[in-house]
N, CA and C atoms as an extended XYZ file, in Angstrom:
567
Properties=species:S:1:pos:R:3:atomname:S:1:resname:S:1:resid:I:1 pbc="F F F"
N       144.735       -4.094      -95.409 N   MET     1
C       144.030       -2.863      -95.136 CA  MET     1
C       142.796       -2.788      -96.008 C   MET     1
N       141.785       -2.110      -95.523 N   ALA     2
C       140.567       -1.933      -96.290 CA  ALA     2
C       140.863       -1.056      -97.486 C   ALA     2
N       140.142       -1.330      -98.539 N   THR     3
C       140.319       -0.481      -99.707 CA  THR     3
C       139.516        0.778      -99.523 C   THR     3
N       140.044        1.862      -99.997 N   GLY     4
C       139.361        3.146      -99.914 CA  GLY     4
C       139.635        3.911     -101.182 C   GLY     4
N       139.183        5.134     -101.245 N   ALA     5
C       139.401        5.955     -102.420 CA  ALA     5
C       140.904        6.099     -102.648 C   ALA     5
N       141.361        5.702     -103.825 N   GLY     6
C       142.771        5.845     -104.150 CA  GLY     6
C       143.638        4.704     -103.642 C   GLY     6
N       143.100        3.801     -102.832 N   ALA     7
C       143.884        2.681     -102.312 CA  ALA     7
C       143.875        1.545     -103.328 C   ALA     7
N       144.955        0.777     -103.322 N   ARG     8
C       145.016       -0.381     -104.216 CA  ARG     8
C       144.085       -1.462     -103.686 C   ARG     8
N       143.413       -2.178     -104.592 N   PRO     9
C       142.564       -3.284     -104.141 CA  PRO     9
C       143.425       -4.383     -103.506 C   PRO     9
N       142.828       -5.110     -102.592 N   LEU    10
C       143.551       -6.201     -101.936 CA  LEU    10
C       143.774       -7.352     -102.913 C   LEU    10
N       144.893       -8.046     -102.756 N   ARG    11
C       145.104       -9.282     -103.506 CA  ARG    11
C       144.019      -10.269     -103.088 C   ARG    11
N       143.762      -11.248     -103.918 N   ALA    12
C       142.695      -12.213     -103.642 CA  ALA    12
C       142.912      -12.933     -102.313 C   ALA    12
N       144.153      -13.350     -102.025 N   ASP    13
C       144.409      -14.064     -100.771 CA  ASP    13
C       144.247      -13.129      -99.568 C   ASP    13
N       144.657      -11.878      -99.710 N   ALA    14
C       144.498      -10.913      -98.617 CA  ALA    14
C       143.024      -10.614      -98.382 C   ALA    14
N       142.255      -10.503      -99.458 N   ALA    15
C       140.812      -10.264      -99.325 CA  ALA    15
C       140.139      -11.453      -98.638 C   ALA    15
N       140.545      -12.669      -98.996 N   ARG    16
C       139.988      -13.878      -98.344 CA  ARG    16
C       140.325      -13.881      -96.851 C   ARG    16
N       141.579      -13.548      -96.526 N   ASN    17
C       141.987      -13.514      -95.116 CA  ASN    17
C       141.195      -12.469      -94.343 C   ASN    17
N       141.026      -11.292      -94.927 N   ARG    18
C       140.272      -10.218      -94.274 CA  ARG    18
C       138.835      -10.677      -94.016 C   ARG    18
N       138.221      -11.286      -95.032 N   ARG    19
C       136.848      -11.784      -94.923 CA  ARG    19
C       136.772      -12.847      -93.816 C   ARG    19
N       137.744      -13.761      -93.786 N   ALA    20
C       137.759      -14.830      -92.775 CA  ALA    20
C       137.865      -14.240      -91.369 C   ALA    20
N       138.691      -13.206      -91.208 N   VAL    21
C       138.842      -12.566      -89.892 CA  VAL    21
C       137.522      -11.908      -89.481 C   VAL    21
N       136.884      -11.204      -90.403 N   ILE    22
C       135.605      -10.551      -90.076 CA  ILE    22
C       134.562      -11.585      -89.672 C   ILE    22
N       134.470      -12.684      -90.422 N   GLU    23
C       133.484      -13.721      -90.093 CA  GLU    23
C       133.797      -14.383      -88.753 C   GLU    23
N       135.068      -14.666      -88.489 N   ALA    24
C       135.449      -15.271      -87.201 CA  ALA    24
C       135.171      -14.292      -86.059 C   ALA    24
N       135.464      -13.015      -86.280 N   ALA    25
C       135.206      -12.005      -85.243 CA  ALA    25
C       133.710      -11.878      -84.984 C   ALA    25
N       132.944      -11.888      -86.042 N   ARG    26
C       131.479      -11.800      -85.897 CA  ARG    26
C       130.960      -12.943      -85.018 C   ARG    26
N       131.395      -14.158      -85.311 N   ASP    27
C       130.969      -15.307      -84.507 CA  ASP    27
C       131.434      -15.170      -83.059 C   ASP    27
N       132.682      -14.768      -82.878 N   ALA    28
C       133.240      -14.630      -81.522 CA  ALA    28
C       132.529      -13.518      -80.757 C   ALA    28
N       132.258      -12.384      -81.406 N   PHE    29
C       131.584      -11.275      -80.735 CA  PHE    29
C       130.168      -11.674      -80.347 C   PHE    29
N       129.493      -12.406      -81.225 N   ASP    30
C       128.136      -12.870      -80.907 CA  ASP    30
C       128.144      -13.785      -79.683 C   ASP    30
N       129.129      -14.640      -79.640 N   ARG    31
C       129.199      -15.652      -78.579 CA  ARG    31
C       129.748      -15.090      -77.268 C   ARG    31
N       130.840      -14.306      -77.360 N   ASP    32
C       131.570      -13.926      -76.151 CA  ASP    32
C       131.705      -12.420      -75.928 C   ASP    32
N       131.163      -11.614      -76.823 N   GLY    33
C       131.284      -10.169      -76.684 CA  GLY    33
C       132.527       -9.642      -77.377 C   GLY    33
N       132.638       -8.328      -77.458 N   VAL    34
C       133.721       -7.706      -78.235 CA  VAL    34
C       135.083       -7.765      -77.553 C   VAL    34
N       135.134       -8.189      -76.317 N   ASN    35
C       136.428       -8.279      -75.632 CA  ASN    35
C       137.058       -9.655      -75.741 C   ASN    35
N       136.521      -10.493      -76.618 N   THR    36
C       137.079      -11.821      -76.817 CA  THR    36
C       138.525      -11.720      -77.314 C   THR    36
N       139.280      -12.756      -77.136 N   SER    37
C       140.699      -12.775      -77.506 CA  SER    37
C       140.885      -12.627      -79.019 C   SER    37
N       141.720      -11.668      -79.403 N   LEU    38
C       142.018      -11.488      -80.829 CA  LEU    38
C       142.828      -12.661      -81.365 C   LEU    38
N       143.662      -13.257      -80.524 N   ASP    39
C       144.409      -14.444      -80.951 CA  ASP    39
C       143.450      -15.595      -81.260 C   ASP    39
N       142.390      -15.742      -80.449 N   ASP    40
C       141.386      -16.776      -80.716 CA  ASP    40
C       140.659      -16.499      -82.028 C   ASP    40
N       140.395      -15.231      -82.307 N   ILE    41
C       139.738      -14.870      -83.565 CA  ILE    41
C       140.647      -15.218      -84.745 C   ILE    41
N       141.934      -14.871      -84.635 N   ALA    42
C       142.880      -15.191      -85.710 CA  ALA    42
C       142.926      -16.698      -85.939 C   ALA    42
N       142.989      -17.455      -84.859 N   ARG    43
C       143.043      -18.916      -84.956 CA  ARG    43
C       141.778      -19.451      -85.637 C   ARG    43
N       140.608      -18.946      -85.241 N   ALA    44
C       139.344      -19.387      -85.839 CA  ALA    44
C       139.272      -19.024      -87.324 C   ALA    44
N       139.927      -17.921      -87.695 N   ALA    45
C       139.928      -17.491      -89.097 CA  ALA    45
C       140.954      -18.257      -89.929 C   ALA    45
N       141.817      -18.995      -89.248 N   GLY    46
C       142.853      -19.740      -89.954 CA  GLY    46
C       144.010      -18.875      -90.408 C   GLY    46
N       144.247      -17.786      -89.673 N   VAL    47
C       145.361      -16.882      -89.994 CA  VAL    47
C       146.182      -16.659      -88.727 C   VAL    47
N       147.356      -16.106      -88.892 N   GLY    48
C       148.178      -15.769      -87.740 CA  GLY    48
C       147.792      -14.412      -87.183 C   GLY    48
N       148.194      -14.126      -85.949 N   PRO    49
C       147.888      -12.819      -85.355 CA  PRO    49
C       148.413      -11.652      -86.191 C   PRO    49
N       149.568      -11.836      -86.832 N   GLY    50
C       150.127      -10.769      -87.655 CA  GLY    50
C       149.201      -10.392      -88.803 C   GLY    50
N       148.568      -11.394      -89.395 N   THR    51
C       147.615      -11.123      -90.484 CA  THR    51
C       146.422      -10.351      -89.955 C   THR    51
N       145.917      -10.759      -88.812 N   LEU    52
C       144.783      -10.038      -88.213 CA  LEU    52
C       145.163       -8.573      -87.979 C   LEU    52
N       146.317       -8.341      -87.356 N   TYR    53
C       146.729       -6.970      -87.035 CA  TYR    53
C       147.100       -6.154      -88.274 C   TYR    53
N       147.510       -6.823      -89.344 N   ARG    54
C       147.807       -6.101      -90.580 CA  ARG    54
C       146.506       -5.505      -91.152 C   ARG    54
N       145.436       -6.255      -91.046 N   HIS    55
C       144.139       -5.777      -91.554 CA  HIS    55
C       143.445       -4.859      -90.539 C   HIS    55
N       143.606       -5.177      -89.264 N   PHE    56
C       142.902       -4.445      -88.195 CA  PHE    56
C       143.891       -4.132      -87.076 C   PHE    56
N       144.573       -2.997      -87.165 N   PRO    57
C       145.603       -2.651      -86.177 CA  PRO    57
C       145.085       -2.517      -84.747 C   PRO    57
N       143.772       -2.339      -84.588 N   SER    58
C       143.234       -2.242      -83.226 CA  SER    58
C       141.917       -3.017      -83.137 C   SER    58
N       141.561       -3.360      -81.928 N   ARG    59
C       140.282       -4.041      -81.678 CA  ARG    59
C       139.121       -3.190      -82.203 C   ARG    59
N       139.197       -1.875      -81.969 N   ASP    60
C       138.122       -0.991      -82.421 CA  ASP    60
C       137.924       -1.074      -83.926 C   ASP    60
N       139.012       -1.142      -84.670 N   GLU    61
C       138.890       -1.235      -86.131 CA  GLU    61
C       138.222       -2.547      -86.541 C   GLU    61
N       138.517       -3.622      -85.825 N   LEU    62
C       137.872       -4.906      -86.123 CA  LEU    62
C       136.390       -4.846      -85.774 C   LEU    62
N       136.061       -4.285      -84.627 N   VAL    63
C       134.653       -4.147      -84.232 CA  VAL    63
C       133.909       -3.318      -85.277 C   VAL    63
N       134.499       -2.210      -85.708 N   LEU    64
C       133.855       -1.359      -86.721 CA  LEU    64
C       133.674       -2.100      -88.038 C   LEU    64
N       134.627       -2.933      -88.410 N   ALA    65
C       134.499       -3.706      -89.651 CA  ALA    65
C       133.351       -4.704      -89.558 C   ALA    65
N       133.192       -5.334      -88.389 N   VAL    66
C       132.088       -6.277      -88.197 CA  VAL    66
C       130.753       -5.532      -88.238 C   VAL    66
N       130.692       -4.388      -87.586 N   ILE    67
C       129.461       -3.584      -87.615 CA  ILE    67
C       129.157       -3.156      -89.042 C   ILE    67
N       130.166       -2.675      -89.762 N   ASP    68
C       129.984       -2.256      -91.148 CA  ASP    68
C       129.463       -3.414      -91.996 C   ASP    68
N       130.008       -4.596      -91.780 N   ASP    69
C       129.582       -5.791      -92.508 CA  ASP    69
C       128.103       -6.074      -92.247 C   ASP    69
N       127.705       -5.975      -91.000 N   ARG    70
C       126.303       -6.237      -90.660 CA  ARG    70
C       125.375       -5.154      -91.210 C   ARG    70
N       125.822       -3.913      -91.189 N   LEU    71
C       124.997       -2.832      -91.740 CA  LEU    71
C       124.841       -2.989      -93.252 C   LEU    71
N       125.884       -3.464      -93.901 N   THR    72
C       125.789       -3.727      -95.337 CA  THR    72
C       124.752       -4.816      -95.592 C   THR    72
N       124.738       -5.856      -94.770 N   GLU    73
C       123.718       -6.908      -94.885 CA  GLU    73
C       122.318       -6.345      -94.637 C   GLU    73
N       122.200       -5.447      -93.674 N   LEU    74
C       120.909       -4.830      -93.364 CA  LEU    74
C       120.413       -4.004      -94.552 C   LEU    74
N       121.317       -3.291      -95.189 N   HIS    75
C       120.958       -2.532      -96.395 CA  HIS    75
C       120.486       -3.487      -97.493 C   HIS    75
N       121.239       -4.556      -97.731 N   ARG    76
C       120.849       -5.535      -98.767 CA  ARG    76
C       119.479       -6.123      -98.470 C   ARG    76
N       119.240       -6.460      -97.216 N   LEU    77
C       117.945       -7.010      -96.838 CA  LEU    77
C       116.833       -6.008      -97.157 C   LEU    77
N       117.039       -4.742      -96.807 N   GLY    78
C       116.035       -3.720      -97.091 CA  GLY    78
C       115.742       -3.600      -98.571 C   GLY    78
N       116.779       -3.638      -99.379 N   VAL    79
C       116.588       -3.559     -100.834 CA  VAL    79
C       115.823       -4.787     -101.331 C   VAL    79
N       116.190       -5.965     -100.861 N   GLU    80
C       115.486       -7.193     -101.261 CA  GLU    80
C       114.017       -7.148     -100.843 C   GLU    80
N       113.761       -6.644      -99.643 N   LEU    81
C       112.390       -6.635      -99.122 CA  LEU    81
C       111.481       -5.650      -99.845 C   LEU    81
N       112.043       -4.746     -100.628 N   LEU    82
C       111.193       -3.859     -101.427 CA  LEU    82
C       110.377       -4.658     -102.440 C   LEU    82
N       110.826       -5.880     -102.747 N   ASP    83
C       110.087       -6.754     -103.668 CA  ASP    83
C       109.109       -7.682     -102.947 C   ASP    83
N       109.114       -7.672     -101.642 N   GLU    84
C       108.195       -8.496     -100.841 CA  GLU    84
C       106.763       -8.026     -101.125 C   GLU    84
N       105.864       -8.928     -101.512 N   PRO    85
C       104.494       -8.512     -101.833 CA  PRO    85
C       103.730       -7.903     -100.648 C   PRO    85
N       104.062       -8.322      -99.439 N   ASP    86
C       103.366       -7.816      -98.251 CA  ASP    86
C       104.232       -6.745      -97.588 C   ASP    86
N       103.889       -5.444      -97.787 N   PRO    87
C       104.724       -4.370      -97.245 CA  PRO    87
C       104.861       -4.420      -95.719 C   PRO    87
N       103.816       -4.855      -95.020 N   LEU    88
C       103.901       -4.916      -93.563 CA  LEU    88
C       104.874       -6.013      -93.136 C   LEU    88
N       104.807       -7.144      -93.784 N   ARG    89
C       105.748       -8.227      -93.470 CA  ARG    89
C       107.185       -7.773      -93.766 C   ARG    89
N       107.366       -7.030      -94.850 N   ALA    90
C       108.699       -6.531      -95.197 CA  ALA    90
C       109.228       -5.616      -94.093 C   ALA    90
N       108.387       -4.700      -93.623 N   VAL    91
C       108.795       -3.791      -92.544 CA  VAL    91
C       109.127       -4.592      -91.288 C   VAL    91
N       108.281       -5.553      -90.959 N   GLN    92
C       108.499       -6.348      -89.751 CA  GLN    92
C       109.818       -7.115      -89.829 C   GLN    92
N       110.106       -7.734      -90.963 N   ARG    93
C       111.365       -8.492      -91.103 CA  ARG    93
C       112.572       -7.570      -91.003 C   ARG    93
N       112.494       -6.391      -91.657 N   TRP    94
C       113.627       -5.473      -91.604 CA  TRP    94
C       113.817       -4.924      -90.196 C   TRP    94
N       112.713       -4.546      -89.543 N   LEU    95
C       112.824       -4.006      -88.186 CA  LEU    95
C       113.398       -5.043      -87.224 C   LEU    95
N       112.991       -6.289      -87.373 N   ASP    96
C       113.530       -7.339      -86.503 CA  ASP    96
C       115.045       -7.450      -86.698 C   ASP    96
N       115.493       -7.429      -87.946 N   ALA    97
C       116.932       -7.492      -88.225 CA  ALA    97
C       117.638       -6.236      -87.706 C   ALA    97
N       117.012       -5.082      -87.861 N   TYR    98
C       117.573       -3.814      -87.394 CA  TYR    98
C       117.718       -3.827      -85.867 C   TYR    98
N       116.677       -4.301      -85.193 N   ILE    99
C       116.708       -4.349      -83.725 CA  ILE    99
C       117.797       -5.308      -83.255 C   ILE    99
N       117.882       -6.457      -83.911 N   GLU   100
C       118.932       -7.409      -83.546 CA  GLU   100
C       120.314       -6.775      -83.739 C   GLU   100
N       120.516       -6.115      -84.871 N   GLN   101
C       121.803       -5.461      -85.145 CA  GLN   101
C       122.073       -4.351      -84.139 C   GLN   101
N       121.072       -3.536      -83.864 N   SER   102
C       121.245       -2.385      -82.966 CA  SER   102
C       121.603       -2.809      -81.558 C   SER   102
N       121.133       -3.966      -81.151 N   GLY   103
C       121.390       -4.436      -79.800 CA  GLY   103
C       122.691       -5.186      -79.635 C   GLY   103
N       123.430       -5.375      -80.731 N   MET   104
C       124.646       -6.182      -80.676 CA  MET   104
C       125.715       -5.621      -79.762 C   MET   104
N       125.952       -4.322      -79.838 N   TYR   105
C       127.052       -3.723      -79.096 CA  TYR   105
C       126.564       -2.493      -78.359 C   TYR   105
N       127.075       -2.313      -77.178 N   GLU   106
C       126.733       -1.159      -76.342 CA  GLU   106
C       126.924        0.144      -77.113 C   GLU   106
N       125.892        0.965      -77.161 N   GLY   107
C       125.988        2.264      -77.813 CA  GLY   107
C       125.672        2.253      -79.294 C   GLY   107
N       125.539        1.075      -79.909 N   LEU   108
C       125.284        1.034      -81.348 CA  LEU   108
C       123.901        1.568      -81.690 C   LEU   108
N       122.907        1.276      -80.885 N   ALA   109
C       121.551        1.773      -81.164 CA  ALA   109
C       121.563        3.296      -81.256 C   ALA   109
N       122.285        3.950      -80.352 N   ARG   110
C       122.375        5.412      -80.367 CA  ARG   110
C       123.035        5.893      -81.655 C   ARG   110
N       124.077        5.202      -82.114 N   SER   111
C       124.763        5.613      -83.344 CA  SER   111
C       123.879        5.432      -84.567 C   SER   111
N       123.013        4.414      -84.536 N   LEU   112
C       122.149        4.182      -85.680 CA  LEU   112
C       121.017        5.202      -85.738 C   LEU   112
N       120.583        5.699      -84.595 N   VAL   113
C       119.548        6.732      -84.592 CA  VAL   113
C       120.144        8.047      -85.072 C   VAL   113
N       121.336        8.353      -84.619 N   THR   114
C       122.022        9.588      -85.022 CA  THR   114
C       123.419        9.215      -85.502 C   THR   114
N       123.542        8.882      -86.794 N   PRO   115
C       124.864        8.494      -87.292 CA  PRO   115
C       125.881        9.618      -87.079 C   PRO   115
N       127.141        9.247      -86.886 N   PRO   116
C       128.174       10.265      -86.674 CA  PRO   116
C       128.207       11.250      -87.840 C   PRO   116
N       128.477       12.519      -87.556 N   PRO   117
C       128.516       13.521      -88.626 CA  PRO   117
C       129.512       13.162      -89.728 C   PRO   117
N       130.549       12.437      -89.391 N   ALA   118
C       131.559       12.073      -90.387 CA  ALA   118
C       131.034       11.031      -91.377 C   ALA   118
N       129.950       10.327      -91.010 N   ALA   119
C       129.407        9.298      -91.896 CA  ALA   119
C       128.721        9.960      -93.082 C   ALA   119
N       129.196        9.656      -94.286 N   ASP   120
C       128.565       10.268      -95.450 CA  ASP   120
C       127.338        9.466      -95.860 C   ASP   120
N       126.593        9.999      -96.797 N   GLU   121
C       125.322        9.380      -97.191 CA  GLU   121
C       125.505        8.034      -97.872 C   GLU   121
N       126.744        7.656      -98.209 N   HIS   122
C       127.004        6.362      -98.825 CA  HIS   122
C       127.611        5.369      -97.833 C   HIS   122
N       127.698        5.753      -96.564 N   SER   123
C       128.235        4.832      -95.559 CA  SER   123
C       127.228        3.713      -95.327 C   SER   123
N       127.711        2.600      -94.820 N   SER   124
C       126.817        1.461      -94.565 CA  SER   124
C       125.719        1.846      -93.590 C   SER   124
N       126.025        2.700      -92.635 N   CYS   125
C       125.029        3.131      -91.652 CA  CYS   125
C       123.877        3.862      -92.336 C   CYS   125
N       124.220        4.868      -93.137 N   TRP   126
C       123.173        5.624      -93.830 CA  TRP   126
C       122.427        4.768      -94.830 C   TRP   126
N       123.116        3.900      -95.558 N   LEU   127
C       122.442        3.048      -96.537 CA  LEU   127
C       121.451        2.114      -95.855 C   LEU   127
N       121.831        1.543      -94.716 N   ALA   128
C       120.917        0.660      -93.978 CA  ALA   128
C       119.691        1.441      -93.510 C   ALA   128
N       119.910        2.627      -92.969 N   ILE   129
C       118.797        3.453      -92.485 CA  ILE   129
C       117.865        3.822      -93.633 C   ILE   129
N       118.437        4.231      -94.768 N   LYS   130
C       117.611        4.612      -95.924 CA  LYS   130
C       116.776        3.430      -96.419 C   LYS   130
N       117.345        2.236      -96.409 N   ALA   131
C       116.602        1.052      -96.849 CA  ALA   131
C       115.395        0.824      -95.950 C   ALA   131
N       115.571        0.946      -94.653 N   GLY   132
C       114.457        0.770      -93.726 CA  GLY   132
C       113.407        1.853      -93.888 C   GLY   132
N       113.853        3.088      -94.077 N   MET   133
C       112.910        4.193      -94.257 CA  MET   133
C       112.071        3.991      -95.517 C   MET   133
N       112.702        3.467      -96.581 N   ALA   134
C       111.961        3.200      -97.818 CA  ALA   134
C       110.884        2.146      -97.578 C   ALA   134
N       111.202        1.135      -96.779 N   LEU   135
C       110.212        0.099      -96.471 CA  LEU   135
C       109.042        0.671      -95.672 C   LEU   135
N       109.340        1.527      -94.695 N   VAL   136
C       108.276        2.130      -93.882 CA  VAL   136
C       107.403        3.024      -94.753 C   VAL   136
N       108.021        3.841      -95.600 N   ARG   137
C       107.231        4.710      -96.495 CA  ARG   137
C       106.349        3.884      -97.415 C   ARG   137
N       106.902        2.813      -97.966 N   ARG   138
C       106.139        1.934      -98.862 CA  ARG   138
C       104.934        1.342      -98.133 C   ARG   138
N       105.129        0.891      -96.904 N   ALA   139
C       104.025        0.298      -96.134 CA  ALA   139
C       102.967        1.352      -95.812 C   ALA   139
N       103.384        2.576      -95.502 N   ALA   140
C       102.421        3.652      -95.221 CA  ALA   140
C       101.637        3.995      -96.485 C   ALA   140
N       102.317        4.076      -97.614 N   GLU   141
C       101.644        4.371      -98.885 CA  GLU   141
C       100.672        3.261      -99.280 C   GLU   141
N       100.985        2.013      -98.896 N   ALA   142
C       100.106        0.879      -99.189 CA  ALA   142
C        98.923        0.823      -98.225 C   ALA   142
N        98.954        1.656      -97.178 N   GLY   143
C        97.847        1.702      -96.235 CA  GLY   143
C        97.913        0.679      -95.116 C   GLY   143
N        99.029       -0.046      -94.992 N   VAL   144
C        99.136       -1.036      -93.917 CA  VAL   144
C        99.774       -0.444      -92.667 C   VAL   144
N       100.305        0.773      -92.780 N   LEU   145
C       100.740        1.551      -91.626 CA  LEU   145
C        99.982        2.869      -91.679 C   LEU   145
N        99.805        3.505      -90.521 N   ARG   146
C        99.108        4.794      -90.489 CA  ARG   146
C        99.785        5.774      -91.438 C   ARG   146
N        98.988        6.615      -92.056 N   ALA   147
C        99.510        7.582      -93.029 CA  ALA   147
C       100.476        8.568      -92.388 C   ALA   147
N       100.298        8.838      -91.095 N   ASP   148
C       101.182        9.802      -90.418 CA  ASP   148
C       102.433        9.151      -89.833 C   ASP   148
N       102.706        7.900      -90.206 N   THR   149
C       103.875        7.194      -89.696 CA  THR   149
C       105.147        7.836      -90.263 C   THR   149
N       106.011        8.255      -89.374 N   ASP   150
C       107.284        8.853      -89.761 CA  ASP   150
C       108.363        7.778      -89.665 C   ASP   150
N       109.070        7.550      -90.762 N   ALA   151
C       110.076        6.488      -90.804 CA  ALA   151
C       111.174        6.696      -89.762 C   ALA   151
N       111.567        7.935      -89.533 N   ALA   152
C       112.608        8.202      -88.535 CA  ALA   152
C       112.112        7.873      -87.127 C   ALA   152
N       110.834        8.130      -86.853 N   ASP   153
C       110.269        7.775      -85.549 CA  ASP   153
C       110.228        6.258      -85.367 C   ASP   153
N       109.887        5.534      -86.434 N   VAL   154
C       109.857        4.068      -86.369 CA  VAL   154
C       111.266        3.549      -86.074 C   VAL   154
N       112.247        4.126      -86.725 N   GLN   155
C       113.628        3.727      -86.490 CA  GLN   155
C       114.032        4.008      -85.042 C   GLN   155
N       113.622        5.158      -84.510 N   ALA   156
C       113.954        5.499      -83.119 CA  ALA   156
C       113.296        4.518      -82.159 C   ALA   156
N       112.050        4.149      -82.429 N   LEU   157
C       111.365        3.165      -81.580 CA  LEU   157
C       112.077        1.807      -81.643 C   LEU   157
N       112.506        1.422      -82.843 N   ALA   158
C       113.218        0.154      -82.993 CA  ALA   158
C       114.532        0.172      -82.209 C   ALA   158
N       115.244        1.295      -82.247 N   ALA   159
C       116.490        1.413      -81.483 CA  ALA   159
C       116.202        1.329      -79.983 C   ALA   159
N       115.078        1.905      -79.558 N   ALA   160
C       114.694        1.823      -78.144 CA  ALA   160
C       114.409        0.374      -77.753 C   ALA   160
N       113.755       -0.355      -78.642 N   ILE   161
C       113.494       -1.779      -78.370 CA  ILE   161
C       114.822       -2.526      -78.244 C   ILE   161
N       115.767       -2.222      -79.118 N   ALA   162
C       117.080       -2.875      -79.049 CA  ALA   162
C       117.746       -2.593      -77.705 C   ALA   162
N       117.671       -1.353      -77.260 N   TRP   163
C       118.292       -0.997      -75.982 CA  TRP   163
C       117.611       -1.732      -74.834 C   TRP   163
N       116.290       -1.697      -74.794 N   VAL   164
C       115.544       -2.368      -73.721 CA  VAL   164
C       115.817       -3.865      -73.748 C   VAL   164
N       115.835       -4.438      -74.940 N   ASP   165
C       116.079       -5.873      -75.072 CA  ASP   165
C       117.451       -6.237      -74.507 C   ASP   165
N       118.423       -5.366      -74.710 N   GLY   166
C       119.763       -5.615      -74.182 CA  GLY   166
C       119.844       -5.518      -72.672 C   GLY   166
N       118.876       -4.861      -72.054 N   GLN   167
C       118.873       -4.710      -70.598 CA  GLN   167
C       118.303       -5.930      -69.886 C   GLN   167
N       117.604       -6.796      -70.648 N   SER   168
C       116.999       -7.973      -70.016 CA  SER   168
C       117.247       -9.219      -70.849 C   SER   168
N       118.504       -9.648      -70.910 N   PRO   169
C       118.828      -10.818      -71.728 CA  PRO   169
C       118.156      -12.106      -71.242 C   PRO   169
N       117.601      -12.099      -70.052 N   SER   170
C       116.971      -13.314      -69.536 CA  SER   170
C       115.578      -13.534      -70.121 C   SER   170
N       115.056      -12.580      -70.889 N   ASP   171
C       113.728      -12.714      -71.498 CA  ASP   171
C       113.879      -12.756      -73.015 C   ASP   171
N       114.056      -13.956      -73.585 N   PRO   172
C       114.335      -14.065      -75.017 CA  PRO   172
C       113.172      -13.640      -75.919 C   PRO   172
N       111.961      -13.544      -75.377 N   ASP   173
C       110.800      -13.189      -76.197 CA  ASP   173
C       110.464      -11.699      -76.149 C   ASP   173
N       111.184      -10.956      -75.339 N   ARG   174
C       110.854       -9.543      -75.156 CA  ARG   174
C       110.918       -8.757      -76.465 C   ARG   174
N       111.966       -8.943      -77.242 N   ARG   175
C       112.108       -8.204      -78.498 CA  ARG   175
C       110.908       -8.436      -79.411 C   ARG   175
N       110.494       -9.682      -79.546 N   THR   176
C       109.356      -10.015      -80.411 CA  THR   176
C       108.079       -9.353      -79.902 C   THR   176
N       107.853       -9.400      -78.599 N   ARG   177
C       106.648       -8.771      -78.025 CA  ARG   177
C       106.643       -7.268      -78.248 C   ARG   177
N       107.782       -6.624      -77.979 N   LEU   178
C       107.850       -5.171      -78.136 CA  LEU   178
C       107.699       -4.759      -79.600 C   LEU   178
N       108.288       -5.500      -80.505 N   LEU   179
C       108.139       -5.193      -81.925 CA  LEU   179
C       106.686       -5.345      -82.351 C   LEU   179
N       106.036       -6.392      -81.895 N   ARG   180
C       104.615       -6.595      -82.225 CA  ARG   180
C       103.770       -5.444      -81.690 C   ARG   180
N       104.033       -5.010      -80.448 N   MET   181
C       103.279       -3.881      -79.883 CA  MET   181
C       103.532       -2.604      -80.681 C   MET   181
N       104.784       -2.384      -81.085 N   MET   182
C       105.081       -1.187      -81.869 CA  MET   182
C       104.334       -1.220      -83.191 C   MET   182
N       104.388       -2.349      -83.880 N   LEU   183
C       103.701       -2.442      -85.165 CA  LEU   183
C       102.191       -2.308      -85.003 C   LEU   183
N       101.628       -2.878      -83.930 N   ASP   184
C       100.194       -2.697      -83.661 CA  ASP   184
C        99.856       -1.218      -83.493 C   ASP   184
N       100.761       -0.473      -82.872 N   GLY   185
C       100.526        0.943      -82.627 CA  GLY   185
C       100.606        1.822      -83.871 C   GLY   185
N       101.284        1.359      -84.910 N   ILE   186
C       101.402        2.186      -86.112 CA  ILE   186
C       100.559        1.675      -87.281 C   ILE   186
N        99.764        0.652      -87.023 N   ARG   187
C        98.807        0.197      -88.048 CA  ARG   187
C        97.594        1.097      -88.040 C   ARG   187
N        96.927        1.214      -89.187 N   PRO   188
C        95.702        2.038      -89.197 CA  PRO   188
C        94.643        1.425      -88.281 C   PRO   188
N        93.833        2.273      -87.726 N   ARG   189
C        92.775        1.767      -86.822 CA  ARG   189
C        91.625        1.194      -87.612 C   ARG   189
């Protein structure tokens, strides 16, 4: 089980198994979608189905753990990119990762634009969003984005790109083109 407030930390072997299941699920979801066989995920993780179900009693809990894992990575990327010397490049790299993440699962883009009310300000969703907003503000303050650029609007546009990109999987360059057009639109004239 995941550790939470007041919960005992996982033993090292249990933590390794949980991590292996999340990584195997991530690969399987990327390749075959979220309805892939949980038994195949357990096998790829090198654990038995019982271990998978002990950590993730339902498919939804496993999907949420994979999403949480990716949002945590998105937050880390945003924090790292604050040190990027080129603020516009930092925004572009984070937005590309955000769009890719948002398009992973049906409905995720909508959740990232308006996180569930139950999500507190320390949830992976909010932390990822705050990291991106900090990058957009930094780029606007540096003058490489228009001064009136609103970070929440940029995030909404990125989520829209993720949704549109998911509607036309046969055009692998669409996301890059749309992101470039969006960034062109928010640069100073």
